[in-house]
All heavy atoms as an XYZ file, in Angstrom:
787
protein
N      80.318    112.082    129.126
C      81.249    111.056    129.655
C      80.707    110.498    130.917
O      80.846    109.289    131.121
C      82.606    111.756    129.807
C      83.692    110.833    130.080
S      85.256    111.601    129.622
C      86.304    110.359    130.232
N      80.173    111.325    131.756
C      79.661    110.803    133.036
C      78.517    109.819    132.812
O      78.485    108.760    133.441
C      79.157    111.949    133.903
C      78.547    111.443    135.221
C      78.526    112.546    136.260
N      77.908    112.049    137.489
C      78.539    111.386    138.416
N      79.862    111.206    138.288
N      77.913    111.019    139.490
N      77.692    110.124    131.851
C      76.559    109.186    131.576
C      77.100    107.854    131.034
O      76.551    106.802    131.381
C      75.587    109.808    130.534
C      74.710    110.902    131.074
C      73.913    111.529    129.892
C      73.760    110.393    132.161
N      78.157    107.901    130.259
C      78.685    106.648    129.618
C      79.338    105.768    130.698
O      79.188    104.591    130.728
C      79.682    107.019    128.540
O      79.028    107.836    127.610
C      80.230    105.748    127.898
N      80.163    106.362    131.564
C      80.986    105.519    132.477
C      80.452    105.381    133.885
O      80.825    104.460    134.585
C      82.415    106.098    132.503
C      83.132    105.983    131.181
C      83.384    107.081    130.457
C      83.507    104.709    130.692
C      84.003    106.989    129.219
C      84.129    104.584    129.472
C      84.404    105.728    128.705
N      79.599    106.303    134.345
C      79.155    106.189    135.712
C      77.645    105.917    135.800
O      77.197    105.001    136.511
C      79.403    107.464    136.556
C      80.896    107.548    136.850
C      81.534    106.904    137.863
C      81.903    108.299    136.143
N      82.872    107.229    137.850
C      83.113    108.097    136.783
C      81.875    109.111    135.004
C      84.281    108.606    136.363
C      83.043    109.693    134.635
C      84.210    109.449    135.296
N      76.827    106.670    135.102
C      75.369    106.564    135.277
C      74.823    105.412    134.459
O      74.053    104.582    134.912
C      74.682    107.876    134.848
C      75.207    109.116    135.547
C      74.893    109.067    137.048
O      73.916    108.487    137.450
O      75.731    109.663    137.814
N      75.126    105.427    133.094
C      74.640    104.427    132.205
C      75.789    103.651    131.619
O      76.907    103.784    132.056
C      73.783    105.048    131.090
C      72.641    105.944    131.568
C      72.100    106.767    130.377
C      71.541    105.114    132.219
N      75.564    102.830    130.651
C      76.652    102.144    130.024
C      76.731    102.563    128.554
O      75.877    103.267    128.044
C      76.421    100.592    130.076
O      75.312    100.270    129.294
N      77.720    102.090    127.818
C      77.937    102.445    126.480
C      76.832    101.821    125.616
O      76.428    102.393    124.586
C      79.309    101.962    125.961
C      79.475    102.267    124.484
C      79.636    101.354    123.476
C      79.479    103.526    123.837
N      79.778    101.946    122.268
C      79.674    103.365    122.444
C      79.315    104.850    124.289
C      79.750    104.345    121.544
C      79.350    105.900    123.373
C      79.567    105.625    122.042
N      76.258    100.667    126.019
C      75.189    100.062    125.263
C      73.942    100.982    125.286
O      73.137    100.909    124.295
C      74.768     98.726    125.918
C      75.914     97.697    125.814
O      76.670     97.808    124.836
O      76.011     96.811    126.636
N      73.719    101.779    126.280
C      72.609    102.693    126.271
C      73.010    104.036    125.544
O      72.217    104.594    124.862
C      72.214    103.043    127.771
C      71.179    104.112    127.791
C      71.757    101.780    128.445
N      74.205    104.478    125.728
C      74.633    105.743    125.179
C      74.958    105.742    123.703
O      74.810    106.757    123.024
C      75.884    106.293    125.952
C      75.569    106.708    127.329
S      74.302    107.983    127.426
C      75.075    109.340    126.604
N      75.315    104.508    123.156
C      75.698    104.481    121.787
C      74.520    104.904    120.836
O      74.711    105.733    119.972
C      76.150    103.086    121.421
C      76.602    102.965    119.977
C      77.130    101.559    119.655
O      76.836    100.608    120.353
O      77.781    101.476    118.604
N      73.310    104.334    121.066
C      72.195    104.767    120.170
C      71.863    106.272    120.393
O      71.528    106.965    119.418
C      71.040    103.905    120.521
C      71.511    102.932    121.458
C      72.886    103.242    121.883
N      71.972    106.737    121.607
C      71.691    108.132    121.883
C      72.674    109.039    121.155
O      72.255    109.985    120.506
C      71.673    108.427    123.387
C      70.513    107.661    124.084
C      71.618    109.902    123.704
C      70.581    107.675    125.624
N      73.955    108.679    121.243
C      74.971    109.499    120.502
C      74.779    109.405    118.997
O      74.913    110.425    118.323
C      76.402    108.955    120.872
S      76.821    109.243    122.582
N      74.409    108.249    118.509
C      74.158    108.070    117.061
C      73.025    108.962    116.622
O      73.134    109.710    115.631
C      73.856    106.603    116.740
C      73.446    106.449    115.299
C      74.377    106.402    114.291
C      72.078    106.229    114.968
C      73.943    106.279    112.949
C      71.671    106.087    113.680
C      72.637    106.118    112.703
N      71.913    108.989    117.340
C      70.753    109.770    116.919
C      71.015    111.286    117.114
O      70.563    112.075    116.270
C      69.506    109.366    117.674
C      68.964    108.042    117.183
C      68.891    106.955    118.039
C      68.593    107.870    115.885
C      68.424    105.728    117.590
C      68.154    106.660    115.397
C      68.058    105.584    116.243
O      67.679    104.387    115.810
N      71.757    111.667    118.148
C      72.045    113.092    118.318
C      72.964    113.544    117.187
O      72.749    114.638    116.625
C      72.666    113.329    119.700
C      73.338    114.699    119.826
C      71.651    113.140    120.817
N      73.984    112.786    116.877
C      74.883    113.147    115.780
C      74.156    113.190    114.448
O      74.373    114.047    113.627
C      76.029    112.191    115.675
N      73.236    112.229    114.208
C      72.464    112.182    112.971
C      71.563    113.449    112.858
O      71.418    114.027    111.806
C      71.599    110.963    112.872
O      72.405    109.802    112.873
N      70.924    113.806    113.939
C      70.082    114.990    113.961
C      70.865    116.251    113.717
O      70.449    117.178    113.015
C      69.307    115.120    115.289
C      68.295    114.020    115.489
S      67.033    113.915    114.254
C      66.070    115.378    114.641
N      72.068    116.368    114.323
C      73.001    117.484    114.039
C      73.347    117.536    112.608
O      73.313    118.655    111.986
C      74.215    117.386    114.943
C      75.184    118.506    114.744
C      74.955    119.736    115.286
C      76.359    118.234    114.022
C      75.861    120.753    115.103
C      77.212    119.302    113.815
C      76.985    120.603    114.348
O      77.899    121.555    114.150
N      73.682    116.415    111.991
C      74.013    116.363    110.570
C      72.854    116.810    109.691
O      73.028    117.635    108.782
C      74.489    114.931    110.188
C      74.828    114.851    108.704
C      75.928    115.371    108.164
C      73.894    114.219    107.893
C      76.189    115.224    106.834
C      74.121    114.096    106.542
C      75.258    114.576    105.981
N      71.664    116.296    109.968
C      70.483    116.686    109.189
C      70.185    118.107    109.357
O      69.806    118.802    108.341
C      69.303    115.820    109.552
C      69.410    114.363    109.042
S      67.933    113.418    109.311
C      67.954    113.096    111.038
N      70.308    118.655    110.553
C      70.059    120.112    110.762
C      71.038    120.949    109.948
O      70.700    121.943    109.369
N      72.377    120.566    109.992
C      73.380    121.299    109.245
C      73.156    121.187    107.751
O      73.323    122.193    107.020
N      72.761    120.038    107.268
C      72.473    119.887    105.868
C      71.280    120.711    105.426
O      71.273    121.387    104.378
C      72.269    118.435    105.509
C      72.198    118.111    104.044
C      73.295    118.431    103.209
C      71.034    117.598    103.496
C      73.172    118.208    101.807
C      70.965    117.346    102.114
C      72.075    117.662    101.349
O      71.955    117.421     99.947
N      70.239    120.705    106.230
C      69.052    121.583    105.944
C      69.421    123.041    105.908
O      68.969    123.785    105.088
C      67.925    121.294    106.972
N      70.214    123.444    106.896
C      70.717    124.846    106.871
C      71.508    125.134    105.637
O      71.321    126.211    105.001
C      71.574    125.109    108.112
C      72.143    126.448    108.163
C      71.437    127.575    108.457
C      73.547    126.654    107.827
C      72.046    128.862    108.491
C      74.102    127.906    107.836
C      73.332    129.033    108.174
N      72.323    124.233    105.202
C      73.132    124.480    103.956
C      72.247    124.523    102.741
O      72.387    125.435    101.897
C      74.134    123.316    103.785
C      74.814    123.365    102.448
C      75.783    124.306    102.221
C      74.501    122.441    101.441
C      76.450    124.333    101.010
C      75.110    122.496    100.240
C      76.110    123.428     99.993
N      71.206    123.685    102.638
C      70.298    123.691    101.494
C      69.499    124.997    101.460
O      69.254    125.596    100.432
C      69.316    122.538    101.548
C      69.939    121.173    101.249
C      68.946    120.069    101.406
C      70.564    121.144     99.859
N      69.116    125.472    102.624
C      68.295    126.664    102.711
C      69.089    127.961    102.481
O      68.639    128.878    101.846
C      67.612    126.813    104.088
C      66.683    127.920    104.210
C      65.802    127.779    105.429
N      64.849    128.895    105.483
C      64.876    129.814    106.335
N      65.777    129.840    107.313
N      63.944    130.792    106.314
N      70.292    128.016    103.005
C      71.056    129.308    102.969
C      72.267    129.268    102.011
O      72.824    130.331    101.786
C      71.529    129.657    104.346
O      72.510    128.722    104.783
N      72.651    128.120    101.521
C      73.903    127.943    100.710
C      75.112    128.462    101.397
O      76.025    128.967    100.794
C      73.706    128.635     99.335
N      75.145    128.380    102.698
C      76.320    128.734    103.530
C      76.723    127.518    104.323
O      75.937    126.633    104.614
C      76.016    129.897    104.431
C      75.678    131.180    103.754
C      75.609    132.281    104.711
C      75.199    133.595    104.181
N      75.367    133.928    102.833
N      78.051    127.480    104.693
C      78.532    126.345    105.444
C      77.854    126.277    106.842
O      77.586    127.324    107.446
C      80.035    126.366    105.596
C      80.541    127.605    106.427
C      82.008    127.667    106.536
O      82.601    127.856    105.467
O      82.494    127.483    107.648
N      77.561    125.084    107.289
C      76.875    124.925    108.602
C      77.836    125.039    109.749
O      78.185    124.102    110.460
C      76.256    123.556    108.533
C      77.092    122.748    107.573
C      77.619    123.803    106.620
N      78.333    126.220    109.981
C      79.219    126.526    111.088
C      78.697    127.809    111.803
O      77.722    128.435    111.345
C      80.667    126.757    110.551
O      80.688    127.923    109.797
N      79.348    128.170    112.876
C      78.984    129.365    113.600
C      79.064    130.590    112.678
O      78.203    131.442    112.657
C      79.774    129.554    114.867
C      79.419    130.806    115.595
C      78.281    130.806    116.398
C      80.135    131.931    115.543
C      77.913    131.936    117.097
C      79.784    133.097    116.270
C      78.654    133.079    117.001
N      80.156    130.624    111.922
C      80.353    131.794    111.018
C      79.264    131.852    109.929
O      78.765    132.935    109.642
C      81.772    131.691    110.383
C      82.112    132.880    109.483
C      82.324    134.105    110.222
O      82.706    134.079    111.411
O      82.144    135.236    109.659
N      78.933    130.687    109.342
C      77.907    130.631    108.314
C      76.582    131.038    108.875
O      75.806    131.726    108.269
N      76.259    130.538    110.073
C      74.995    130.842    110.745
C      74.932    132.389    111.021
O      73.954    133.010    110.807
C      74.833    130.054    111.977
C      73.529    130.294    112.676
C      72.347    129.797    112.134
C      73.482    131.008    113.893
C      71.134    130.082    112.805
C      72.296    131.254    114.513
C      71.102    130.781    113.980
N      76.080    132.928    111.546
C      76.088    134.324    111.853
C      75.882    135.213    110.576
O      75.141    136.171    110.629
C      77.463    134.691    112.489
C      77.642    136.136    112.772
C      77.001    136.767    113.920
C      78.389    136.957    111.954
C      77.121    138.078    114.145
C      78.514    138.316    112.187
C      77.893    138.868    113.262
O      78.015    140.203    113.525
N      76.583    134.837    109.512
C      76.405    135.565    108.264
C      74.995    135.506    107.729
O      74.466    136.503    107.244
C      77.371    135.037    107.198
C      78.788    135.391    107.428
C      79.724    134.704    106.407
O      79.305    133.916    105.610
N      81.007    135.028    106.484
N      74.394    134.356    107.837
C      72.989    134.219    107.431
C      72.088    135.101    108.248
O      71.216    135.753    107.677
C      72.616    132.758    107.524
O      71.257    132.553    107.231
N      72.219    135.076    109.546
C      71.351    135.910    110.402
C      71.568    137.349    110.134
O      70.668    138.152    110.158
C      71.588    135.522    111.846
C      71.125    134.177    112.279
C      69.675    133.969    112.138
N      68.929    134.916    112.897
C      67.717    135.437    112.502
N      67.155    135.038    111.429
N      67.151    136.346    113.235
N      72.900    137.727    109.986
C      73.213    139.149    109.780
C      72.557    139.676    108.515
O      71.910    140.769    108.554
C      74.728    139.310    109.748
C      75.141    140.777    109.547
C      75.198    141.600    110.621
C      75.468    141.245    108.299
C      75.625    142.926    110.442
C      75.824    142.535    108.120
C      75.921    143.387    109.190
N      72.710    138.918    107.383
C      72.156    139.396    106.119
C      70.619    139.414    106.194
O      69.964    140.292    105.618
C      72.588    138.539    104.977
O      72.163    137.243    105.078
N      69.999    138.487    106.906
C      68.561    138.421    107.001
C      68.083    139.690    107.748
O      67.115    140.351    107.322
C      68.143    137.202    107.767
O      66.794    137.265    108.134
N      68.688    139.975    108.934
C      68.307    141.192    109.670
C      68.606    142.467    108.946
O      67.878    143.411    108.986
C      68.987    141.184    111.019
C      68.485    140.081    111.993
C      68.892    140.359    113.369
C      68.336    139.348    114.235
N      66.984    139.694    114.716
N      69.722    142.488    108.155
C      70.061    143.652    107.358
C      69.005    143.960    106.295
O      68.553    145.058    106.132
C      71.419    143.428    106.709
C      71.922    144.652    105.952
C      73.269    144.418    105.339
O      73.512    143.300    104.852
N      74.113    145.426    105.237
N      68.575    142.853    105.641
C      67.548    143.066    104.584
C      66.208    143.535    105.178
O      65.538    144.404    104.659
C      67.302    141.743    103.867
C      68.414    141.336    102.989
C      68.123    139.925    102.406
C      69.420    139.250    102.073
N      69.180    137.852    101.730
N      65.871    142.961    106.379
C      64.612    143.346    107.001
C      64.645    144.818    107.432
O      63.715    145.563    107.294
C      64.420    142.458    108.202
C      63.021    142.571    108.828
C      62.831    141.742    110.064
C      63.003    140.272    109.781
N      62.825    139.396    110.973
N      65.818    145.241    107.929
C      65.975    146.635    108.409
C      65.934    147.566    107.199
O      65.337    148.671    107.261
C      67.275    146.776    109.193
C      67.559    148.165    109.743
C      66.509    148.485    110.822
C      68.955    148.161    110.405
N      66.574    147.206    106.075
C      66.586    148.012    104.920
C      65.156    148.171    104.372
O      64.784    149.274    103.959
C      67.516    147.440    103.834
C      68.964    147.579    104.203
S      70.146    146.672    103.195
C      69.547    146.746    101.546
N      64.386    147.118    104.327
C      63.001    147.217    103.907
C      62.188    148.089    104.832
O      61.417    148.938    104.377
C      62.339    145.808    103.903
C      62.068    145.378    102.546
C      61.332    143.975    102.505
N      62.392    142.964    102.567
C      62.435    142.014    103.450
N      61.517    141.916    104.404
N      63.424    141.112    103.465
N      62.364    147.962    106.099
C      61.593    148.699    107.098
C      61.898    150.204    107.013
O      61.013    151.065    107.164
C      61.868    148.203    108.520
C      60.871    148.763    109.527
C      61.056    148.264    110.931
N      61.663    146.909    111.039
C      62.553    146.629    111.954
N      62.924    147.486    112.835
N      63.050    145.415    112.037
N      63.150    150.560    106.754
C      63.591    151.954    106.765
C      63.362    152.575    105.371
O      63.635    153.772    105.180
C      65.033    152.107    107.200
C      65.280    151.709    108.564
C      64.617    152.620    109.621
O      64.452    153.830    109.385
N      64.142    152.043    110.712
N      63.017    151.784    104.385
C      62.843    152.332    103.025
C      64.118    152.678    102.307
O      64.216    153.627    101.581
N      65.190    151.926    102.583
C      66.475    152.171    101.959
C      66.454    151.842    100.476
O      66.070    150.744    100.076
C      67.559    151.277    102.680
C      68.973    151.530    102.230
C      69.606    152.650    102.690
C      69.599    150.673    101.410
C      70.892    152.924    102.276
C      70.926    150.896    100.998
C      71.560    152.016    101.431
N      66.905    152.756     99.633
C      66.878    152.580     98.212
C      68.239    151.929     97.794
O      69.273    152.590     97.694
C      66.715    153.899     97.518
C      66.481    153.788     96.013
O      66.424    152.622     95.517
O      66.411    154.840     95.338
N      68.162    150.675     97.504
C      69.384    149.906     97.211
C      69.968    150.286     95.879
O      71.181    150.394     95.694
C      69.128    148.391     97.314
C      70.331    147.607     96.909
C      68.649    148.029     98.671
N      69.064    150.462     94.896
C      69.527    150.847     93.508
C      70.271    152.198     93.516
O      71.352    152.296     92.928
C      68.372    150.897     92.543
C      67.750    149.522     92.279
C      68.734    148.528     91.782
O      69.578    148.898     90.921
O      68.753    147.376     92.226
N      69.796    153.185     94.258
C      70.445    154.458     94.387
C      71.799    154.326     95.060
O      72.821    154.911     94.645
C      69.584    155.462     95.095
C      70.199    156.829     95.132
C      69.222    157.839     95.618
C      69.886    159.197     95.624
N      69.152    160.206     94.904
N      71.844    153.452     96.076
C      73.089    153.190     96.794
C      74.149    152.575     95.855
O      75.265    152.988     95.791
C      72.863    152.233     97.953
C      74.142    151.742     98.602
C      74.907    152.557     99.417
C      74.521    150.439     98.343
C      76.071    152.066     99.950
C      75.716    149.987     98.887
C      76.458    150.782     99.689
O      77.639    150.319    100.255
N      73.719    151.615     95.024
C      74.621    151.036     94.038
C      75.145    152.014     93.046
O      76.316    152.048     92.670
C      73.906    149.832     93.361
C      73.780    148.617     94.192
C      72.959    147.546     93.544
C      73.492    147.130     92.269
N      72.710    146.010     91.679
N      74.250    152.935     92.536
C      74.690    153.955     91.606
C      75.695    154.875     92.229
O      76.730    155.255     91.631
C      73.470    154.765     91.142
C      72.533    154.001     90.252
C      71.268    154.764     89.949
O      71.261    156.015     90.147
O      70.313    154.136     89.475
N      75.393    155.358     93.457
C      76.354    156.268     94.132
C      77.711    155.569     94.409
O      78.694    156.169     94.294
C      75.730    156.738     95.463
C      74.606    157.726     95.316
C      73.941    157.963     96.733
C      75.092    159.033     94.740
N      77.615    154.335     94.808
C      78.875    153.603     95.087
C      79.725    153.395     93.846
O      80.910    153.568     93.833
C      78.536    152.229     95.656
C      79.705    151.422     96.070
C      79.359    150.310     96.997
N      80.467    149.438     97.183
C      81.487    149.653     97.941
N      81.606    150.805     98.591
N      82.492    148.833     98.087
N      79.005    153.128     92.727
C      79.710    152.990     91.459
C      80.294    154.335     90.990
O      81.444    154.363     90.431
C      78.775    152.431     90.340
C      79.487    151.904     89.136
C      78.477    151.375     88.183
C      78.134    149.957     88.586
N      77.282    149.244     87.592
N      79.637    155.432     91.242
C      80.148    156.734     90.887
C      81.297    157.184     91.767
O      82.304    157.727     91.279
C      79.022    157.767     91.041
N      81.286    156.836     93.007
C      82.345    157.201     93.950
C      83.548    156.300     93.871
O      84.693    156.698     94.086
C      81.810    157.286     95.357
S      80.635    158.595     95.626
N      83.344    155.049     93.645
C      84.346    154.001     93.630
C      84.274    153.187     92.333
O      83.847    152.030     92.357
C      84.274    153.098     94.789
C      84.244    153.793     96.146
C      83.088    153.938     96.885
C      85.424    154.293     96.726
C      83.052    154.548     98.120
C      85.405    154.913     97.905
C      84.242    155.042     98.612
O      84.253    155.706     99.811
N      84.656    153.798     91.152
C      84.384    153.120     89.890
C      85.329    151.852     89.706
O      84.898    150.964     89.011
C      84.786    154.150     88.847
C      85.673    155.133     89.612
C      85.295    155.123     91.034
N      86.412    151.791     90.349
C      87.323    150.648     90.120
C      87.198    149.561     91.219
O      87.956    148.585     91.191
C      88.784    151.085     90.036
C      88.963    152.141     88.940
N      88.833    151.784     87.599
C      89.279    153.415     88.971
C      89.026    152.885     86.852
N      89.277    153.873     87.688
N      86.340    149.779     92.147
C      86.239    148.799     93.273
C      85.159    147.761     92.964
O      84.118    148.123     92.371
C      85.858    149.533     94.553
C      86.250    148.790     95.781
C      86.069    149.624     97.023
O      85.066    150.403     97.149
N      87.004    149.549     97.965
N      85.444    146.507     93.356
C      84.490    145.475     93.120
C      83.334    145.591     94.047
O      83.444    146.238     95.126
C      85.136    144.100     93.295
C      86.220    143.788     92.276
C      86.877    142.447     92.517
O      86.232    141.603     93.154
O      87.942    142.257     92.014
N      82.251    144.872     93.779
C      81.128    144.806     94.667
C      81.567    144.051     95.975
O      82.273    143.103     95.924
C      79.910    144.129     94.041
C      79.203    144.936     93.036
C      77.938    144.249     92.470
O      77.760    143.066     92.845
O      77.200    144.891     91.832
N      80.893    144.461     97.081
C      81.067    143.695     98.297
C      80.273    142.421     98.196
O      79.250    142.359     97.481
C      80.617    144.492     99.463
C      81.511    145.678     99.757
C      82.755    145.930     99.274
C      81.172    146.830    100.572
N      83.232    147.116     99.750
C      82.290    147.685    100.566
C      80.031    147.137    101.322
C      82.297    148.857    101.280
C      80.084    148.287    102.071
C      81.198    149.171    102.037
N      80.645    141.393     98.923
C      79.838    140.134     98.883
C      78.394    140.344     99.266
O      77.481    139.683     98.745
C      80.586    139.224     99.864
C      81.947    139.756     99.955
C      81.867    141.218     99.686
N      78.169    141.268    100.231
C      76.791    141.444    100.661
C      75.973    142.209     99.635
O      74.763    142.353     99.707
C      76.757    142.219    101.979
O      77.347    143.511    101.749
N      76.647    142.766     98.569
C      75.962    143.500     97.556
C      75.774    142.661     96.269
O      75.550    143.192     95.207
C      76.746    144.757     97.178
C      76.861    145.760     98.253
C      77.727    146.931     97.853
O      78.418    146.843     96.774
O      77.717    147.897     98.549
N      75.881    141.358     96.357
C      75.676    140.537     95.185
C      74.300    140.701     94.676
O      73.355    141.138     95.385
C      75.996    139.094     95.494
O      75.026    138.559     96.387
N      74.055    140.457     93.409
C      72.749    140.718     92.795
C      71.630    139.948     93.465
O      70.526    140.465     93.608
C      72.817    140.348     91.322
O      73.122    138.954     91.192
N      71.883    138.700     93.915
C      70.817    137.957     94.571
C      70.424    138.566     95.911
O      69.225    138.612     96.259
C      71.224    136.517     94.804
O      72.339    136.421     95.614
N      71.418    139.055     96.696
C      71.117    139.650     97.941
C      70.339    140.948     97.790
O      69.449    141.280     98.532
C      72.362    139.837     98.766
N      70.729    141.731     96.758
C      70.062    142.993     96.529
C      68.607    142.798     96.051
O      67.707    143.509     96.506
C      70.891    143.782     95.448
C      72.282    144.110     95.949
C      70.135    145.110     95.086
C      72.377    144.945     97.207
N      68.433    141.795     95.189
C      67.107    141.560     94.704
C      66.171    141.115     95.771
O      64.987    141.476     95.826
C      67.142    140.526     93.526
C      67.757    141.133     92.290
C      68.004    140.041     91.236
O      67.583    138.872     91.473
O      68.609    140.356     90.234
N      66.697    140.274     96.696
C      65.905    139.845     97.806
C      65.498    140.973     98.774
O      64.461    140.964     99.361
C      66.621    138.738     98.597
C      66.686    137.439     97.831
C      67.527    136.442     98.643
O      67.811    136.662     99.838
O      67.882    135.400     98.023
N      66.411    141.985     98.876
C      66.138    143.104     99.740
C      65.016    143.948     99.182
O      64.241    144.575     99.941
C      67.389    143.964     99.929
N      64.863    144.028     97.824
C      63.809    144.815     97.284
C      62.585    143.996     97.275
O      61.554    143.978     97.296
C      64.160    145.243     95.823
C      65.287    146.208     95.807
O      65.409    147.023     96.757
N      66.045    146.255     94.810
């Protein structure tokens, strides 16, 4: 606001605002295409969390298939958690 009304004019700030908003939109769209999550703080957080979780599971040698079997044996009527979807599990292996 200061740049628009005191330092510069709207004629200078309008193209700057347009390009900044366009870059923000393209970045959000690229994030959506890459992660299939909404381009918000929550979507970004979930994406980073699952990425770090998969990396940690790989590094520690966590057996995901055994975990799924044990979970199914202990909780036969419970649905899978969203983080346990088949695509997320396959990527972790």
